[in-house]
MARDREN-731612 format. One line per 4 residues: number of its first residue (from 0); for each residue z, x, y of N, C-alpha, C. Coordinates in nm, 4 decimals, padded with zeros to 6 digits, always signed. Each point is the difference from the previous one (the first is absolute). Layout:
N
NUM> Z X Y Z X Y Z X Y ~ ... $
//
This chain:
107
0> +02.0005 +02.5697 +01.4357 +00.0452 +00.0194 +00.1363 -00.1140 +00.0487 +00.0886 ~ -00.0816 +00.0930 -00.0526 -00.1099 +00.0525 +00.0789 -00.1068 -00.1060 +00.0238 ~ -00.0238 -00.0854 -00.1014 -00.0984 -00.1059 +00.0164 +00.0447 -00.0995 +00.1054 ~ +00.1290 -00.0307 +00.0011 +00.0538 -00.0940 +00.0982 -00.0177 +00.0562 +00.1417 $
4> +00.0300 +00.1266 +00.0162 -00.0160 +00.0649 +00.1310 -00.1468 +00.0010 +00.0406 ~ -00.0887 +00.0305 -00.0946 -00.1427 +00.0040 +00.0285 -00.0511 -00.1375 +00.0414 ~ +00.0408 -00.1055 -00.0708 -00.0452 -00.1345 +00.0344 +00.0545 -00.0434 +00.1359 ~ +00.1222 +00.0344 +00.0290 +00.0575 -00.0325 +00.1313 -00.0740 +00.0740 +00.1105 $
8> -00.0319 +00.1237 -00.0245 -00.0716 +00.0801 +00.0988 -00.1384 -00.0593 +00.0269 ~ -00.0712 -00.0341 -00.1059 -00.1331 -00.0601 +00.0153 +00.0106 -00.1333 +00.0724 ~ +00.0987 -00.0809 -00.0324 +00.0183 -00.1295 +00.0655 +00.0258 +00.0180 +00.1503 ~ +00.0812 +00.0970 +00.0360 +00.0311 +00.0249 +00.1411 -00.1249 +00.0461 +00.0751 $
12> -00.0776 +00.0866 -00.0622 -00.1229 +00.0489 +00.0638 -00.0979 -00.1145 +00.0222 ~ -00.0205 -00.0818 -00.1019 -00.0911 -00.1142 +00.0131 +00.0515 -00.0973 +00.1053 ~ +00.1283 -00.0245 +00.0019 +00.0617 -00.0896 +00.0980 -00.0225 +00.0529 +00.1419 ~ +00.0196 +00.1293 +00.0209 -00.0194 +00.0578 +00.1329 -00.1460 -00.0059 +00.0439 $
16> -00.0921 +00.0302 -00.0904 -00.1416 -00.0070 +00.0369 -00.0428 -00.1437 +00.0285 ~ +00.0519 -00.0935 -00.0739 -00.0381 -00.1391 +00.0203 +00.0498 -00.0504 +00.1354 ~ +00.1250 +00.0286 +00.0330 +00.0550 -00.0516 +00.1243 -00.0328 +00.0874 +00.1210 ~ -00.0519 +00.1197 -00.0220 -00.0387 +00.0823 +00.1146 -00.1199 -00.0598 +00.0717 $
20> -00.0860 -00.0708 -00.0722 -00.1143 -00.0662 +00.0645 +00.0477 -00.1065 +00.0967 ~ +00.1056 -00.0701 -00.0342 +00.0510 -00.1017 +00.0905 +00.0629 +00.0632 +00.1240 ~ +00.0663 +00.1102 -00.0180 +00.0649 +00.0668 +00.1133 -00.1031 +00.0550 +00.0974 ~ -00.1076 +00.0600 -00.0509 -00.0982 +00.0603 +00.0875 -00.0955 -00.1029 +00.0582 $
24> -00.0055 -00.1189 -00.0551 -00.0889 -00.1028 +00.0526 +00.0535 -00.0585 +00.1309 ~ +00.1256 +00.0223 +00.0300 +00.0573 -00.0557 +00.1229 -00.0433 +00.0759 +00.1239 ~ -00.0479 +00.1206 -00.0128 -00.0435 +00.0788 +00.1147 +00.0857 +00.1241 +00.0169 ~ -00.0369 +00.0750 +00.1001 +00.0723 +00.1234 +00.0269 +00.1256 -00.0282 +00.0796 $
28> +00.1005 +00.0827 -00.0163 +00.1216 -00.0171 +00.0796 -00.0280 +00.0238 +00.1487 ~ +00.0867 -00.0521 +00.0821 -00.0190 +00.0093 +00.1444 +00.0044 +00.1451 +00.0487 ~ +00.0848 +00.0804 -00.0607 +00.0108 +00.1406 +00.0393 -00.1305 +00.0745 -00.0251 ~ -00.0658 -00.0283 -00.1115 -00.1272 +00.0653 -00.0319 -00.1061 -00.0408 +00.1018 $
32> -00.0014 -00.1277 +00.0373 -00.0961 -00.0466 +00.1000 +00.0238 +00.0678 +00.1344 ~ +00.1270 +00.0149 +00.0392 +00.0307 +00.0656 +00.1267 -00.0414 +00.1464 -00.0023 ~ +00.0245 +00.0684 -00.1121 -00.0397 +00.1406 -00.0109 -00.1516 +00.0156 +00.0037 ~ -00.0722 -00.0892 -00.0677 -00.1462 +00.0063 +00.0026 -00.0528 -00.0199 +00.1409 $
36> +00.0563 -00.0971 +00.0720 -00.0426 -00.0237 +00.1384 +00.0342 +00.1188 +00.0888 ~ +00.1151 +00.0616 -00.0232 +00.0394 +00.1165 +00.0805 -00.0959 +00.1161 -00.0239 ~ -00.0349 +00.0271 -00.1262 -00.0932 +00.1085 -00.0294 -00.1382 -00.0281 +00.0572 ~ -00.0434 -00.1258 -00.0039 -00.1295 -00.0351 +00.0578 +00.0001 +00.0191 +00.1511 $
40> +00.1092 -00.0362 +00.0650 +00.0051 +00.0176 +00.1456 +00.0039 +00.1485 +00.0366 ~ +00.0700 +00.0819 -00.0777 +00.0017 +00.1446 +00.0250 -00.1389 +00.0586 -00.0215 ~ -00.0678 -00.0435 -00.1046 -00.1354 +00.0486 -00.0273 -00.0954 -00.0375 +00.1136 ~ +00.0075 -00.1249 +00.0454 -00.0857 -00.0431 +00.1106 +00.0308 +00.0776 +00.1274 $
44> +00.1283 +00.0252 +00.0242 +00.0399 +00.0753 +00.1187 -00.0530 +00.1430 -00.0063 ~ +00.0062 +00.0622 -00.1178 -00.0505 +00.1369 -00.0144 -00.1514 +00.0071 +00.0188 ~ -00.0712 -00.1008 -00.0480 -00.1453 -00.0026 +00.0190 -00.0326 -00.0149 +00.1478 ~ +00.0721 -00.0867 +00.0696 -00.0237 -00.0178 +00.1438 +00.0360 +00.1253 +00.0785 $
48> +00.0976 +00.0748 -00.0451 +00.0404 +00.1227 +00.0684 -00.0926 +00.1166 -00.0323 ~ -00.0597 -00.0003 -00.1184 -00.0834 +00.1129 -00.0423 -00.1292 +00.0086 +00.0792 ~ -00.0550 -00.1127 +00.0418 -00.1276 +00.0020 +00.0723 +00.0106 +00.0724 +00.1341 ~ +00.0947 -00.0388 +00.0874 +00.0084 +00.0748 +00.1258 +00.0469 +00.1442 -00.0188 $
52> +00.0829 +00.0246 -00.1006 +00.0449 +00.1373 -00.0241 -00.1172 +00.0885 -00.0400 ~ -00.0889 -00.0525 -00.0842 -00.1184 +00.0777 -00.0398 -00.0918 +00.0214 +00.1197 ~ -00.0142 -00.1014 +00.0844 -00.0849 +00.0140 +00.1186 +00.0554 +00.1061 +00.0950 ~ +00.1303 +00.0013 +00.0196 +00.0617 +00.1008 +00.0873 -00.0175 +00.1389 -00.0589 $
56> +00.0170 +00.0134 -00.1317 -00.0152 +00.1310 -00.0631 -00.1436 +00.0501 +00.0099 ~ -00.0974 -00.0884 -00.0220 -00.1406 +00.0406 +00.0116 -00.0316 +00.0363 +00.1449 ~ +00.0479 -00.0799 +00.0932 -00.0222 +00.0313 +00.1417 +00.0611 +00.1329 +00.0396 ~ +00.1195 +00.0282 -00.0487 +00.0641 +00.1282 +00.0288 -00.0807 +00.1156 -00.0577 $
60> -00.0502 -00.0175 -00.1215 -00.0829 +00.1041 -00.0614 -00.1284 +00.0237 +00.0767 ~ -00.0614 -00.1088 +00.0480 -00.1232 +00.0137 +00.0785 +00.0273 +00.0732 +00.1309 ~ +00.1083 -00.0371 +00.0663 +00.0339 +00.0685 +00.1252 +00.0373 +00.1466 -00.0231 ~ +00.0633 +00.0289 -00.1134 +00.0318 +00.1400 -00.0308 -00.1276 +00.0815 -00.0191 $
64> -00.0979 -00.0602 -00.0673 -00.1269 +00.0700 -00.0170 -00.0739 +00.0145 +00.1328 ~ +00.0012 -00.1071 +00.0801 -00.0753 -00.0013 +00.1250 +00.0567 +00.0995 +00.1011 ~ +00.1308 +00.0052 +00.0094 +00.0636 +00.0837 +00.1012 +00.0582 +00.1285 -00.0597 ~ -00.0620 +00.0507 -00.1043 +00.0492 +00.1247 -00.0600 -00.0486 +00.1224 +00.0767 $
68> -00.1087 -00.0150 +00.0754 -00.0579 +00.1082 +00.0790 -00.0290 +00.1239 -00.0854 ~ -00.0541 -00.0252 -00.1180 -00.0437 +00.1094 -00.0857 +00.1064 +00.0575 -00.0924 ~ +00.1222 -00.0509 +00.0077 +00.1066 +00.0494 -00.0880 -00.0230 -00.0571 -00.1399 ~ -00.0334 +00.0883 -00.0936 -00.0368 -00.0463 -00.1335 +00.1165 -00.0616 -00.0757 $
72> +00.1206 +00.0446 +00.0293 +00.1173 -00.0568 -00.0669 +00.0186 -00.1470 +00.0400 ~ -00.0204 -00.0297 +00.1267 +00.0129 -00.1398 +00.0453 -00.1128 -00.0873 -00.0544 ~ -00.1187 +00.0543 -00.0095 -00.1116 -00.0762 -00.0571 +00.0295 -00.0319 -00.1460 ~ +00.0470 +00.1000 -00.0742 +00.0357 -00.0210 -00.1403 +00.1117 -00.1029 -00.0134 $
76> +00.1006 +00.0100 +00.0870 +00.1119 -00.0942 -00.0036 -00.0449 -00.1416 +00.0347 ~ -00.0905 -00.0126 +00.0960 -00.0540 -00.1321 +00.0360 -00.0774 -00.0628 -00.1144 ~ -00.0845 +00.0807 -00.0658 -00.0749 -00.0509 -00.1150 +00.0936 -00.0421 -00.1127 ~ +00.1029 +00.0810 -00.0219 +00.0977 -00.0308 -00.1050 +00.0740 -00.1295 +00.0303 $
80> +00.0338 -00.0209 +00.1269 +00.0700 -00.1213 +00.0410 -00.0881 -00.1230 -00.0174 ~ -00.1259 +00.0118 +00.0351 -00.0929 -00.1133 -00.0154 -00.0186 -00.0338 -00.1479 ~ -00.0262 +00.1003 -00.0821 -00.0210 -00.0243 -00.1436 +00.1258 -00.0565 -00.0658 ~ +00.1136 +00.0551 +00.0338 +00.1254 -00.0475 -00.0598 +00.0337 -00.1423 +00.0379 $
84> -00.0221 -00.0339 +00.1268 +00.0336 -00.1363 +00.0430 -00.0958 -00.1025 -00.0603 ~ -00.1290 +00.0346 -00.0083 -00.0954 -00.0929 -00.0613 +00.0266 -00.0157 -00.1494 ~ +00.0338 +00.1092 -00.0673 +00.0321 -00.0073 -00.1424 +00.1257 -00.0852 -00.0218 ~ +00.1012 +00.0206 +00.0824 +00.1247 -00.0767 -00.0144 -00.0232 -00.1482 +00.0248 $
88> -00.0800 -00.0318 +00.1006 -00.0274 -00.1404 +00.0300 -00.0802 -00.0650 -00.1135 ~ -00.0972 +00.0731 -00.0536 -00.0769 -00.0523 -00.1133 +00.0897 -00.0198 -00.1218 ~ +00.0946 +00.0906 -00.0208 +00.0937 -00.0122 -00.1113 +00.0885 -00.1237 +00.0157 ~ +00.0471 -00.0250 +00.1202 +00.0837 -00.1183 +00.0248 -00.0799 -00.1275 -00.0234 $
92> -00.1246 -00.0038 +00.0465 -00.0831 -00.1184 -00.0227 -00.0326 -00.0183 -00.1481 ~ -00.0205 +00.1090 -00.0719 -00.0281 -00.0099 -00.1436 +00.1216 -00.0527 -00.0758 ~ +00.1181 +00.0454 +00.0378 +00.1219 -00.0501 -00.0650 +00.0168 -00.1484 +00.0282 ~ -00.0280 -00.0422 +00.1231 +00.0082 -00.1422 +00.0330 -00.0990 -00.0805 -00.0834 $
96> -00.1206 +00.0522 -00.0180 -00.1001 -00.0683 -00.0818 +00.0444 -00.0102 -00.1456 ~ +00.0553 +00.1069 -00.0528 +00.0468 +00.0003 -00.1395 +00.1145 -00.0982 -00.0183 ~ +00.0945 -00.0017 +00.0945 +00.1123 -00.0937 -00.0105 -00.0460 -00.1451 +00.0102 ~ -00.0980 -00.0265 +00.0844 -00.0545 -00.1349 +00.0100 -00.0696 -00.0417 -00.1292 $
100> -00.0722 +00.0927 -00.0618 -00.0679 -00.0304 -00.1259 +00.1012 -00.0277 -00.1103 ~ +00.1064 +00.0794 -00.0059 +00.1043 -00.0216 -00.1001 +00.0693 -00.1335 +00.0221 ~ +00.0252 -00.0311 +00.1255 +00.0669 -00.1269 +00.0315 -00.0872 -00.1188 -00.0390 ~ -00.1318 +00.0098 +00.0213 -00.0873 -00.1103 -00.0366 -00.0117 -00.0140 -00.1520 $
104> +00.0085 +00.1105 -00.0721 -00.0059 -00.0072 -00.1466 +00.1284 -00.0544 -00.0599 ~ +00.1134 +00.0381 +00.0575 +00.1279 -00.0428 -00.0549 +00.0330 -00.1429 +00.0389 ~ -00.0179 -00.0311 +00.1247 +00.0445 -00.1320 +00.0476 -00.1112 -00.0827 +00.0370 $
//
C-alpha cells in the first residue's frame, strides 16, 4: 500500500513539473502585466516628483541659512535640511538604479 502511494505521488509530481513548462510558456497572466505596469508608472511618477521636491528642500535650507541673521539654531536647521534632502534624493536614485539592474537581470 505504501509503495503504491509513493509511486502515485512521484507520478503526480513528475506530471506537474512536465506540464508546468507548457503552462508558463504561454506568458504571464493579464493581471500580472497590469500590476507590473501600474508599479512602473508609480515608480516613474515618484522619481519625477522627487526631483522638484529635493530642489525645494535644498532651496529652503539655503534661504534658512542665508536669512538666519546669526541665529545658530536656524543655521543648524538649514544645514540639516540640505543634508537630509540631498541624502534622501540620492537614496531614491540609488533605489531606482538597483531596481533597474534587477529588472534587466531578470527580464
